[in-house]
C-alpha positions as CSV (number, residue, x, y, z in Angstrom):
1,M,61.3,106.4,46.2
2,P,58.3,106.1,44.4
3,E,55.4,108.6,43.5
4,G,53.1,109.3,46.5
5,L,56.0,108.4,49.3
6,T,57.2,110.4,51.7
7,V,60.1,109.3,53.1
8,E,62.5,110.6,55.8
9,P,66.1,109.1,57.7
10,G,64.8,107.3,60.2
11,Y,61.7,105.3,58.4
12,R,62.0,101.5,58.3
13,V,60.8,100.2,54.6
14,K,60.7,97.3,52.6
15,V,62.7,97.3,49.8
16,P,64.3,94.4,47.2
17,I,66.8,92.5,47.5
18,Q,68.2,90.1,44.4
19,H,65.2,87.8,45.1
20,R,64.0,88.7,48.2
21,R,61.8,91.4,50.3
22,V,63.8,92.8,52.9
23,L,63.4,95.6,55.9
24,G,65.8,98.2,56.2
25,T,66.3,101.9,57.9
26,V,66.4,105.2,55.6
27,L,69.7,106.7,56.6
28,E,70.0,109.5,54.1
29,I,68.3,110.8,51.3
30,S,70.0,112.2,48.2
31,V,69.4,113.6,44.7
32,D,70.7,111.5,41.6
33,N,69.4,112.8,38.4
34,S,72.1,111.1,36.0
35,G,70.9,108.3,34.9
36,R,73.4,106.1,35.7
37,H,72.0,103.6,38.3
38,N,69.5,101.5,37.6
39,L,67.5,101.9,41.0
40,K,64.8,99.6,42.2
41,P,61.6,101.5,44.1
42,I,60.8,101.5,47.6
43,L,58.0,98.7,47.9
44,E,56.2,100.1,51.5
45,I,57.3,102.1,54.0
46,I,57.1,100.3,57.4
47,S,56.4,102.7,60.1
48,N,54.1,105.9,59.9
49,E,57.0,108.2,61.6
50,P,61.5,107.8,61.8
51,L,62.0,105.2,64.2
52,L,65.2,106.4,65.4
53,T,65.7,110.8,65.8
54,E,68.3,112.5,63.8
55,T,70.7,112.4,67.1
56,L,70.7,108.7,66.9
57,L,71.6,108.2,63.6
58,K,74.5,110.8,63.4
59,L,75.3,108.6,66.9
60,A,75.5,105.4,64.9
61,A,77.7,106.9,62.2
62,W,80.0,107.8,65.5
63,I,80.3,104.6,66.8
64,S,80.8,102.6,63.5
65,N,83.8,104.4,62.8
66,Y,84.9,104.4,66.4
67,Y,84.3,100.8,67.6
68,C,85.2,99.6,63.9
69,A,81.8,98.1,63.7
70,P,79.4,97.7,60.6
71,L,76.4,100.3,60.5
72,D,73.9,97.1,60.1
73,H,75.4,96.0,63.2
74,V,74.9,99.4,65.4
75,I,71.0,99.9,63.8
76,R,70.2,96.6,64.6
77,S,71.2,97.3,68.4
78,M,69.5,100.3,68.6
79,L,66.2,98.9,67.5
80,P,64.2,96.6,69.8
81,A,63.7,92.9,67.9
82,S,59.8,93.5,67.4
83,L,61.1,96.9,66.0
84,R,63.1,95.3,63.4
85,K,60.2,93.0,62.0
86,E,57.3,93.3,60.2
87,R,54.6,92.3,61.8
88,S,53.1,94.5,64.7
89,Y,54.2,93.7,68.4
90,D,51.2,95.7,69.5
91,K,48.7,94.1,71.8
92,S,44.9,94.6,71.7
93,Q,41.8,93.3,73.0
94,K,38.5,93.6,72.5
95,V,36.6,96.4,73.9
96,I,32.5,96.8,74.1
97,E,31.1,100.4,74.8
98,L,27.6,101.2,75.2
99,V,26.5,103.3,72.1
100,E,22.8,103.5,74.5
101,L,20.8,101.9,77.0
102,P,17.3,100.7,76.0
103,G,14.4,102.1,77.2
104,E,12.4,100.8,80.5
105,E,10.3,98.6,78.6
106,E,13.3,96.8,76.4
107,L,15.0,96.4,79.6
108,L,12.5,94.6,81.1
109,L,11.3,92.4,77.6
110,L,15.6,91.7,77.6
111,E,15.7,90.6,81.2
112,K,12.8,87.9,80.5
113,R,13.6,86.7,77.0
114,A,17.1,87.4,76.7
115,K,18.6,87.3,79.7
116,R,22.7,87.3,78.8
117,Q,21.7,90.2,77.0
118,H,20.5,91.8,79.4
119,E,23.5,90.9,82.0
120,I,26.0,92.1,79.7
121,L,24.3,95.6,79.3
122,M,23.9,96.2,82.9
123,T,27.9,95.3,83.4
124,I,28.5,98.0,80.3
125,S,26.4,100.0,82.0
126,N,28.1,99.9,85.6
127,S,31.5,99.5,84.4
128,G,31.2,103.3,83.1
129,G,30.0,102.7,79.2
130,S,32.8,99.9,78.2
131,C,34.0,96.8,79.4
132,A,36.9,94.3,77.5
133,Q,35.3,91.6,76.2
134,R,37.2,88.8,78.5
135,L,36.0,90.2,81.4
136,L,32.4,88.9,80.9
137,G,33.1,85.5,80.6
138,P,32.6,82.7,78.6
139,G,29.5,82.4,76.0
140,V,28.9,86.1,75.2
141,S,29.8,85.6,71.3
142,S,25.8,85.1,70.4
143,P,24.5,87.6,73.2
144,L,27.3,90.1,71.7
145,K,25.9,89.6,68.2
146,G,22.6,90.6,68.9
147,L,23.2,93.5,70.9
148,V,25.4,95.1,68.4
149,S,22.6,94.5,65.5
150,K,20.5,96.3,68.0
151,G,22.8,98.7,67.8
152,Y,22.9,99.0,71.5
153,V,26.8,98.2,72.1
154,R,29.3,98.4,69.5
155,V,33.0,96.4,69.7
156,V,36.3,97.7,69.0
157,D,40.0,96.9,69.3
158,E,41.9,98.7,72.1
159,V,45.8,98.6,72.2
160,V,46.5,97.7,75.5
161,K,50.2,98.8,77.1
162,R,51.9,96.1,78.4
163,D,53.6,97.6,82.0
164,P,56.6,95.4,83.7
165,D,55.8,97.3,86.9
166,A,51.6,96.1,87.0
167,G,50.8,95.3,90.0
168,D,53.6,97.1,91.9
169,S,52.7,100.0,94.0
170,F,54.9,102.8,94.7
171,V,54.9,105.4,97.9
172,P,55.5,108.9,96.6
173,S,58.3,110.0,98.3
174,Q,59.9,113.2,99.0
175,A,63.1,115.5,98.1
176,L,65.2,114.8,101.1
177,T,67.5,117.5,102.6
178,L,70.9,117.8,101.0
179,N,74.5,118.2,103.1
180,E,76.8,120.3,102.2
181,E,78.7,118.3,99.4
182,Q,75.1,117.1,98.0
183,A,74.3,120.8,97.6
184,V,77.2,121.8,95.8
185,A,77.1,118.9,93.1
186,L,73.3,119.9,92.3
187,K,73.7,123.2,91.9
188,R,76.7,122.5,89.4
189,I,74.6,120.2,87.5
190,L,71.7,122.4,87.5
191,E,73.9,125.3,86.0
192,A,75.3,123.4,83.6
193,S,71.9,122.1,82.7
194,K,70.6,126.0,82.0
195,S,74.0,126.9,80.5
196,T,73.8,127.5,76.8
197,E,77.4,127.0,75.7
198,K,78.8,123.1,75.8
199,V,79.8,122.0,79.1
200,K,82.0,119.3,80.0
201,P,81.0,115.5,81.9
202,F,81.0,115.9,85.4
203,L,82.6,112.8,87.5
204,L,80.9,112.7,90.4
205,A,83.1,110.9,93.1
206,G,81.7,110.3,96.1
207,V,81.8,107.3,98.7
208,T,79.5,104.3,99.0
209,G,76.4,106.0,101.1
210,S,76.8,109.5,100.0
211,G,73.7,110.2,98.6
212,K,74.2,110.4,95.1
213,T,71.3,108.9,93.9
214,E,69.7,111.7,95.8
215,V,71.4,113.7,93.7
216,Y,70.5,112.2,90.2
217,L,66.7,112.5,91.6
218,Q,66.7,116.5,92.2
219,A,69.0,117.3,89.3
220,A,66.2,115.3,87.0
221,D,63.2,116.6,88.6
222,A,64.5,120.1,87.8
223,V,65.5,119.6,84.6
224,L,61.8,118.0,84.1
225,R,60.5,120.7,84.9
226,M,62.0,122.5,82.4
227,G,59.7,120.6,79.6
228,K,63.1,118.2,78.7
229,T,63.7,114.2,79.3
230,V,66.1,112.4,81.4
231,L,68.0,109.1,80.7
232,I,69.3,107.1,83.7
233,L,71.8,103.9,83.1
234,V,72.5,101.5,85.7
235,P,75.5,98.5,85.1
236,E,73.2,95.6,86.4
237,I,69.3,94.4,86.0
238,A,69.8,93.9,89.8
239,L,70.1,97.6,90.0
240,T,67.3,98.2,87.9
241,P,64.0,97.3,90.0
242,Q,65.5,99.3,93.0
243,T,66.3,101.9,91.1
244,V,63.0,102.3,89.0
245,R,61.5,101.8,92.3
246,R,63.0,105.5,93.3
247,F,62.3,107.6,90.6
248,K,58.7,106.0,90.1
249,S,58.2,106.9,93.7
250,R,59.8,110.6,93.0
251,F,58.0,111.4,89.5
252,D,54.8,109.8,89.2
253,Q,53.2,111.8,91.5
254,Y,54.5,114.9,89.3
255,N,53.3,112.8,86.0
256,H,56.4,112.8,84.9
257,P,56.5,109.1,83.7
258,V,59.3,106.7,83.5
259,A,60.1,103.6,80.7
260,V,62.1,101.0,81.8
261,L,64.3,99.1,79.1
262,H,66.9,96.2,79.8
263,S,67.2,92.6,79.0
264,D,65.1,91.4,81.3
265,L,61.7,92.8,79.6
266,S,59.5,90.4,77.3
267,A,59.8,91.7,73.2
268,G,56.6,92.8,73.8
269,E,57.5,95.0,77.3
270,R,60.3,96.4,75.8
271,H,58.3,97.1,72.9
272,D,55.7,98.8,74.5
273,E,58.5,100.8,76.5
274,W,60.4,101.7,73.8
275,K,57.1,103.0,72.0
276,R,56.0,105.5,75.1
277,L,59.4,106.8,75.0
278,R,59.2,107.1,71.4
279,E,56.0,109.1,71.9
280,G,56.8,111.3,74.5
281,E,54.1,109.7,76.3
282,A,57.2,108.4,79.4
283,V,60.1,111.7,80.1
284,V,62.4,109.7,81.8
285,A,64.3,106.1,80.4
286,I,65.6,103.7,83.4
287,G,68.1,101.0,82.1
288,A,71.1,98.8,81.3
289,R,73.8,99.7,78.6
290,S,71.2,100.0,75.5
291,A,69.3,102.5,77.7
292,V,71.8,105.2,76.1
293,F,69.6,104.4,72.2
294,A,66.5,105.9,74.2
295,P,64.3,107.2,71.1
296,V,63.8,110.6,73.4
297,D,64.3,114.4,72.0
298,N,65.2,117.4,74.4
299,V,67.4,115.3,76.3
300,G,68.5,117.9,79.7
301,L,70.0,115.4,81.5
302,I,72.4,111.9,81.1
303,V,73.2,110.5,84.6
304,V,76.0,107.2,84.3
305,D,75.4,105.5,87.4
306,E,78.8,103.5,88.8
307,E,80.5,104.4,85.9
308,H,83.5,101.8,86.1
309,E,81.0,99.0,85.8
310,T,82.6,96.8,83.1
311,S,78.7,95.7,81.8
312,Y,78.3,98.7,80.4
313,K,80.7,97.5,77.1
314,Q,79.2,95.4,74.9
315,E,80.9,92.3,74.2
316,S,79.4,91.6,70.8
317,S,79.1,93.9,67.8
318,P,78.9,96.5,68.2
319,R,81.8,96.5,71.2
320,Y,80.9,100.0,72.1
321,H,81.2,101.6,75.5
322,G,77.9,103.0,77.3
323,R,79.5,104.8,79.9
324,D,81.4,106.3,76.6
325,L,78.6,106.8,74.0
326,A,76.7,108.8,77.4
327,V,79.6,111.7,77.2
328,V,78.9,111.6,73.2
329,R,75.2,111.7,73.2
330,G,75.3,114.3,75.8
331,H,78.0,116.2,73.3
332,M,75.6,115.9,70.6
333,E,72.3,116.8,73.0
334,G,74.1,120.1,74.2
335,C,73.1,118.2,78.3
336,P,75.0,117.7,81.1
337,V,76.5,113.9,81.9
338,V,76.7,112.8,85.3
339,L,79.2,110.0,85.6
340,G,79.0,108.8,89.1
341,S,80.7,106.6,91.3
342,A,82.6,105.6,94.6
343,T,85.4,103.9,92.7
344,P,85.7,105.5,89.2
345,A,86.8,103.7,86.4
346,L,91.1,105.3,86.1
347,E,90.0,106.0,82.4
348,S,87.3,108.6,83.7
349,W,89.9,109.3,86.4
350,Y,93.0,110.1,83.7
351,N,90.2,112.5,82.2
352,V,89.5,114.7,84.7
353,K,93.3,114.9,85.5
354,R,93.8,116.2,81.5
355,G,90.8,119.2,82.4
356,K,88.4,117.0,79.9
357,Y,86.3,116.3,82.5
358,D,85.0,118.1,85.9
359,L,85.2,116.7,89.1
360,I,82.9,116.7,92.0
361,K,83.5,115.0,95.6
362,I,81.2,113.6,98.1
363,D,83.5,112.7,100.7
364,K,80.9,112.2,103.7
365,R,77.9,109.9,103.9
366,A,74.7,111.5,103.5
367,D,73.6,110.1,107.0
368,A,76.5,111.6,108.9
369,Q,77.6,107.9,109.7
370,S,81.0,106.7,109.5
371,M,82.5,104.3,106.9
372,P,82.2,101.0,107.9
373,R,84.6,98.9,109.4
374,I,86.6,96.9,107.5
375,R,88.9,93.8,109.1
376,I,91.5,91.8,106.6
377,I,91.3,88.0,107.8
378,D,94.6,86.0,106.4
379,M,93.0,83.1,105.3
380,R,96.6,81.2,104.9
381,M,96.6,81.5,109.2
382,E,92.8,80.3,109.0
383,A,94.3,77.2,107.2
384,R,96.7,75.9,109.2
385,K,94.0,75.9,111.8
386,A,91.1,74.4,110.0
387,E,90.4,70.7,110.6
388,V,87.9,70.4,107.1
389,K,89.4,71.9,103.8
390,P,88.1,74.0,102.3
391,L,87.9,76.7,104.5
392,I,84.8,78.8,103.5
393,F,84.2,80.9,107.2
394,S,87.0,82.3,109.5
395,E,86.2,82.2,112.4
396,K,85.6,85.6,112.7
397,L,83.1,86.2,110.1
398,R,81.4,83.0,111.9
399,S,81.2,85.0,115.4
400,S,80.4,87.8,113.4
401,I,76.9,86.8,111.4
402,R,76.1,85.1,114.3
403,E,76.3,88.7,116.7
404,R,74.0,89.8,113.6
405,L,71.4,87.4,113.7
406,D,70.8,87.6,117.8
407,I,69.9,91.3,116.8
408,K,67.7,90.6,114.1
409,E,70.4,92.5,111.7
410,Q,71.0,91.3,108.2
411,T,74.0,89.7,106.7
412,I,75.5,89.8,102.6
413,L,77.7,87.2,101.9
414,F,79.8,88.1,98.5
415,L,81.3,85.5,96.6
416,N,82.5,85.7,93.0
417,R,81.7,82.5,91.6
418,R,78.6,80.3,91.5
419,G,77.6,76.9,91.6
420,F,78.8,74.2,94.1
421,S,82.5,72.4,93.5
422,R,84.6,74.8,90.9
423,S,86.2,71.6,89.2
424,A,86.7,67.5,89.5
425,L,90.4,66.4,89.8
426,C,91.7,63.1,90.3
427,P,94.1,63.0,93.6
428,S,96.2,60.0,91.9
429,C,97.2,61.3,88.5
430,G,95.9,65.1,88.8
431,H,93.4,65.0,86.0
432,T,90.8,67.9,86.0
433,V,87.1,67.7,84.3
434,Q,87.3,69.8,81.5
435,C,84.7,70.9,78.7
436,P,85.4,69.2,75.7
437,H,84.6,72.8,73.7
438,C,86.6,75.0,75.7
439,A,89.3,75.1,77.5
440,L,87.8,75.8,80.8
441,S,87.2,73.4,83.6
442,L,83.7,72.4,84.7
443,T,82.1,73.6,87.6
444,Y,79.8,70.8,89.7
445,H,76.3,71.9,90.0
446,R,74.4,69.9,93.2
447,K,70.8,70.4,92.8
448,D,71.4,69.9,89.0
449,D,73.9,67.3,89.6
450,R,75.5,68.4,86.7
451,M,79.1,69.2,85.6
452,I,78.8,72.6,83.6
453,C,80.7,74.9,81.4
454,H,79.9,78.1,82.6
455,L,81.0,79.1,78.8
456,C,79.6,77.4,76.2
457,Q,76.7,75.5,78.5
458,Y,77.8,72.1,78.1
459,A,76.8,69.8,80.6
460,S,77.4,66.1,81.8
461,V,76.6,64.1,84.5
462,P,79.2,64.1,87.4
463,P,82.5,61.4,87.0
464,R,82.1,58.8,89.6
465,K,85.6,57.9,88.7
466,C,88.9,59.5,87.1
467,P,88.4,59.1,83.3
468,E,91.9,58.8,82.6
469,C,93.3,56.1,85.9
470,H,89.2,55.7,86.7
471,D,90.5,55.9,90.8
472,P,87.2,56.4,92.2
473,S,88.3,58.9,95.0
474,I,88.0,61.7,92.4
475,L,87.8,64.9,94.4
476,F,85.3,68.0,94.1
477,A,87.9,71.5,94.7
478,G,86.4,74.6,95.3
479,Y,83.4,76.0,96.3
480,G,80.8,78.4,94.8
481,T,77.6,80.2,95.9
482,E,75.4,77.0,95.6
483,K,78.3,75.2,98.7
484,V,78.6,78.5,100.6
485,Q,74.2,78.7,101.0
486,E,74.5,74.5,102.2
487,V,76.9,75.3,104.2
488,T,75.6,78.5,106.0
489,E,72.1,76.8,106.4
490,K,74.9,74.3,108.3
491,L,75.9,76.4,110.6
492,F,73.0,78.7,111.0
493,P,69.8,76.6,111.1
494,N,67.9,79.6,112.3
495,A,68.6,82.0,110.0
496,R,66.6,82.6,107.0
497,V,69.2,82.3,104.3
498,A,68.6,83.0,100.1
499,R,70.9,82.9,97.4
500,L,71.0,85.4,94.3
501,D,73.3,84.6,91.2
502,A,72.7,83.9,87.5
503,D,71.6,80.1,88.3
504,I,68.5,81.8,90.5
505,T,67.5,84.4,88.7
506,R,66.9,82.4,85.3
507,R,63.2,82.6,86.1
508,K,61.5,86.3,85.3
509,G,60.9,87.9,88.0
510,A,63.2,86.3,90.1
511,L,65.4,89.0,90.8
512,K,63.0,91.4,91.8
513,D,61.5,89.2,94.2
514,A,64.5,88.1,95.8
515,L,65.4,91.6,96.4
516,E,62.0,92.3,97.5
517,D,62.3,89.8,100.0
518,F,65.1,90.9,101.6
519,R,64.4,94.1,101.8
520,K,61.3,93.2,103.9
521,H,63.8,91.3,106.1
522,K,61.9,88.0,105.3
523,T,65.3,87.1,104.8
524,D,68.5,87.4,107.0
525,I,71.5,86.5,104.8
526,L,72.0,87.0,101.4
527,I,74.6,85.1,99.5
528,G,75.6,86.5,95.4
529,T,77.9,87.2,93.3
530,Q,78.8,90.5,91.8
531,M,74.8,91.2,91.0
532,I,74.6,92.1,94.7
533,A,77.9,94.1,94.9
534,K,76.9,98.0,94.4
535,G,73.7,100.2,94.4
536,L,71.8,98.2,96.6
537,H,70.7,100.4,99.4
538,F,69.4,98.1,102.5
539,P,69.9,100.0,105.8
540,T,69.5,96.8,108.4
541,V,72.6,95.1,106.3
542,T,75.1,95.8,109.2
543,L,77.7,93.0,108.6
544,V,79.2,92.1,104.6
545,G,81.3,89.3,104.4
546,V,84.1,88.7,101.3
547,L,84.8,85.4,101.2
548,N,87.9,84.9,98.9
549,A,88.9,88.5,97.4
550,D,91.2,87.1,95.3
551,L,89.5,85.7,93.0
552,S,89.7,88.5,90.5
553,L,93.1,89.5,92.0
554,H,95.1,86.7,89.9
555,T,93.7,87.1,87.1
556,P,95.9,87.7,83.1
557,D,94.3,91.0,82.8
558,F,96.4,94.4,83.4
559,R,93.2,95.6,85.0
560,A,93.0,93.0,88.3
561,S,94.0,94.6,90.4
562,E,91.4,98.0,89.4
563,R,88.8,95.2,89.5
564,T,90.1,93.9,92.5
565,F,89.4,97.6,94.1
566,Q,86.4,98.5,93.2
567,L,84.5,95.0,94.1
568,L,86.1,95.2,97.5
569,T,84.9,98.8,97.8
570,Q,81.6,98.6,96.2
571,V,80.8,95.4,98.5
572,A,81.9,96.9,101.5
573,G,79.4,99.7,101.0
574,R,76.4,97.8,101.4
575,S,76.8,98.1,104.8
576,G,76.3,100.5,107.3
577,R,74.0,102.7,105.2
578,G,71.5,103.3,107.8
579,P,71.4,104.4,111.3
580,L,73.4,101.3,112.4
581,E,77.3,100.8,111.8
582,G,79.0,98.5,109.5
583,E,81.4,96.6,109.5
584,V,82.9,94.2,106.8
585,V,85.0,91.0,106.7
586,I,87.4,90.4,103.7
587,Q,89.2,87.0,103.5
588,T,92.1,86.8,101.5
589,F,95.2,84.3,101.0
590,T,97.1,88.0,99.8
591,P,96.4,90.3,102.6
592,H,98.7,93.0,101.8
593,A,98.0,93.2,97.9
594,P,97.9,96.9,96.9
595,S,94.4,96.8,96.3
596,I,93.1,95.0,99.5
597,Q,95.0,97.5,102.0
598,Y,93.8,100.8,99.5
599,A,90.2,98.9,99.8
600,R,90.2,98.4,103.4
601,H,91.5,102.2,103.7
602,H,88.4,103.7,102.0
603,D,91.2,105.5,99.6
604,Y,90.4,105.8,95.9
605,Y,93.2,108.5,95.0
606,G,96.0,106.4,96.8
607,F,95.1,103.8,94.5
608,A,94.5,105.7,91.5
609,E,97.6,107.4,91.5
610,Q,99.9,104.8,92.0
611,E,97.7,102.5,89.6
612,L,98.4,105.2,87.0
613,E,102.3,105.2,87.2
614,F,102.3,102.0,87.1
615,R,99.9,101.8,83.8
616,Q,102.1,104.7,82.7
617,G,105.1,103.0,82.9
618,F,104.0,99.8,80.9
619,S,101.8,101.9,78.0
620,Y,98.2,100.3,79.0
621,P,94.9,102.2,79.2
622,P,94.0,104.6,80.4
623,N,97.5,106.6,79.0
624,F,97.2,104.4,75.7
625,H,94.1,103.2,73.6
626,L,94.1,99.8,73.3
627,I,92.6,97.5,70.5
628,V,92.2,93.6,70.8
629,L,92.3,91.8,67.1
630,L,90.8,88.6,68.1
631,A,90.8,85.8,65.2
632,S,89.0,82.2,65.7
633,S,88.7,79.7,64.2
634,K,88.2,75.4,64.0
635,N,91.7,75.3,62.3
636,E,94.3,76.7,64.1
637,G,96.6,77.6,62.0
638,L,94.2,79.1,59.7
639,A,93.4,81.1,62.9
640,K,96.8,82.4,63.5
641,L,98.0,82.7,60.1
642,T,95.4,85.4,59.6
643,L,96.3,86.7,62.6
644,E,99.8,87.1,61.4
645,T,98.9,88.1,57.9
646,I,96.9,91.2,59.5
647,Q,99.9,92.1,61.8
648,K,102.2,92.0,58.6
649,R,99.8,94.6,56.9
650,L,99.2,96.8,59.8
651,K,103.6,97.0,60.4
652,E,103.8,98.3,57.0
653,Q,101.1,100.7,57.4
654,L,101.8,102.7,61.2
655,P,101.8,106.2,61.5
656,D,104.3,108.5,62.0
657,Q,105.4,107.6,65.3
658,S,106.7,110.7,66.1
659,K,103.2,112.1,65.8
660,Y,101.3,109.0,66.7
661,P,103.5,106.8,68.9
662,T,102.0,103.1,68.3
663,I,102.8,99.3,69.7
664,L,101.6,96.6,67.8
665,G,102.1,93.0,69.6
666,E,103.0,89.5,68.7
667,V,100.4,87.3,67.5
668,L,99.9,84.5,70.7
669,P,96.7,82.1,71.9
670,A,94.6,84.6,73.6
671,P,93.8,83.8,77.7
672,L,91.1,81.0,76.7
673,E,92.9,79.6,74.2
674,R,89.2,77.3,73.3
675,S,86.3,78.5,73.4
676,H,83.0,76.7,71.1
677,D,85.3,74.1,69.6
678,E,87.3,77.3,68.4
679,F,91.0,78.1,68.7
680,R,91.7,82.0,69.7
681,Y,94.6,83.9,69.0
682,Q,95.2,87.5,69.8
683,L,96.8,90.4,68.6
684,L,96.9,93.8,70.6
685,L,97.7,97.4,69.1
686,R,98.1,100.3,71.5
687,G,98.4,103.9,70.5
688,A,97.8,107.2,72.0
689,N,95.3,108.4,69.1
690,P,92.3,106.4,69.3
691,R,91.2,107.7,65.6
692,V,94.2,107.2,64.0
693,L,94.0,103.3,65.7
694,S,90.9,102.7,64.2
695,Q,91.3,104.1,60.5
696,L,94.5,101.7,60.8
697,V,93.0,99.0,61.7
698,K,89.6,99.7,59.3
699,S,91.9,100.3,56.6
700,V,94.2,97.0,56.6
701,L,90.8,95.1,57.4
702,A,88.9,96.5,54.6
703,R,92.1,95.9,51.8
704,N,92.5,92.0,53.3
705,P,89.1,89.4,53.3
706,I,89.0,87.3,56.2
707,P,88.5,83.2,54.7
708,P,85.2,82.4,55.4
709,E,86.7,79.5,58.1
710,V,87.9,82.3,60.6
711,R,86.1,84.8,62.4
712,L,87.4,87.5,63.1
713,T,86.2,90.5,66.1
714,C,87.5,93.9,66.2
715,D,87.4,95.4,70.0
716,V,88.2,99.0,70.9
717,D,88.8,100.4,74.0
718,A,89.3,96.4,75.5
719,Y,88.0,95.7,78.3
720,D,88.2,91.5,78.5
721,M,91.5,89.9,78.2
722,G,90.5,86.6,77.8
């Protein structure tokens, strides 16, 4: 540190590395007077304050250690891209400020001889003494110079805050009266927020429509009145607009500004929202998983809504889980953490049973309405009667939609597959059109008239005949949301139909617009993927149709049954959330599957007990922790050999099995054997103590360099088995 420079942990600085000048983050300051090191000086301080708080630096070290992730990857994920660069992302505009207004004689003279200068002066004066230059119109540069030289005005640069919700109006809302169960939940959270001792995280298990959000709002309001800040995590960007609307409607009137952090924002908007939090201008942070890194001090409450969602798990390094980091940060901040869900993750339920979390239950809907009726339709029976294949709508679902249209109520149709047809196959030789880069069938998208790989985005023209045997009768099999929309519009020509999936939401603001149209009842039937399955509140939705409940059930993943139960329960919860009674129609080819039957009866606790017993029998999470090591390479033999070498080293260093039982699997091809032209092999490691597992893997990887042709990933507490 050169003389005259003051640097603290969290500062961004420029330093020399070999022949380059690069940016870095100061993590720690130490003193070394030994003279043994030929140290280079810091060249320049880039930030005028620490960008990362003391707690965030401590959290970064924890993440690096637990998730076997390089510390620089962790720091990079904590800072918006704009702050990792040297140039400023602040947006500014030229503002003309009135210094003094000339006397009447001078004004009259200006009006006669310099009309443009006179117009500008009058505009600025009528605007309260200042006006953005862009509002003065074209051709103002020359007259402005004249006014500046005369001392009547001055030109200054003013920073402009980019607001992602600019133009939206939020009608103030008042706190609702809580029912008995909600009041108990709020009381327990507030008691914890006032406690001087460390408190356990809360698992708020409330049925869909039980008013968990109102509990969050009133708890946050009480914490904000104590002068503290609040973090709210939501799993999907789809939930963010609605959550932001609720919080801004409640808190803007009390001068508790809300900032939004998620990937749908532009770089400039994300930069400005981050700065508002860092500078204390905003006191509530709402966003997806990365919002757990919001740069706020004095945190009084952290809420993780829909805590069971797998989208809280980061799929690139560092592979952290947002829910688990929220718990760790709450422990570091000394504040209560509330994990809310109608279908809690089995990991959270297991922590309740072990006494690590406290349970708060809400078993009744806030409006005292009964849970929606759920009907299971056996599509095997329907398919036998169908004349057209594939069968998308059962007779029961068709008639139910028609009834809702007649009485002006809304319907949601759920299918977790986008596109028009899931594959193209030849009926003669059985050939399926696959991606040349991945072991995945191409999906047909009719609007673009392209076969697209949903993994690497490879696209090709749909084949008119079989590429193998040249038979022209190639078939497009299966269906996605695009085909469902087409069929729905033909069956119900007078209905206003909209679709919401990743294809639709590519345009910025499309998601927000679609949900707003549905909220205003400009849409009768909304068709969508899992982005519409949870958290959304539309009181006039009285029918939910699940078109194929089996999509998530028959996947090579031990969590398939849990995910199916959660998805069905969550999407069913979109129905009957207002004064009108709701109905759910679930179409399935496996109606007797436990996850479907438990979802039918809204029985989370029965499902959880059965599933935990199954997991324990096979030493799967949450009883054991899981690490997945995945080797990818264009050289298949090298990828396999690399993992086999690591497996051998792990066997040599396995901990004492009596103290730390550990199960080391075999090196096998990953369920998705090839992706992006790379062959993939995986190795599973399971154990009761996650820290012992992490240290074991870190030790082996540090001593065994990976060939440059191989890409090795280490996923601690993995959720993706593909």
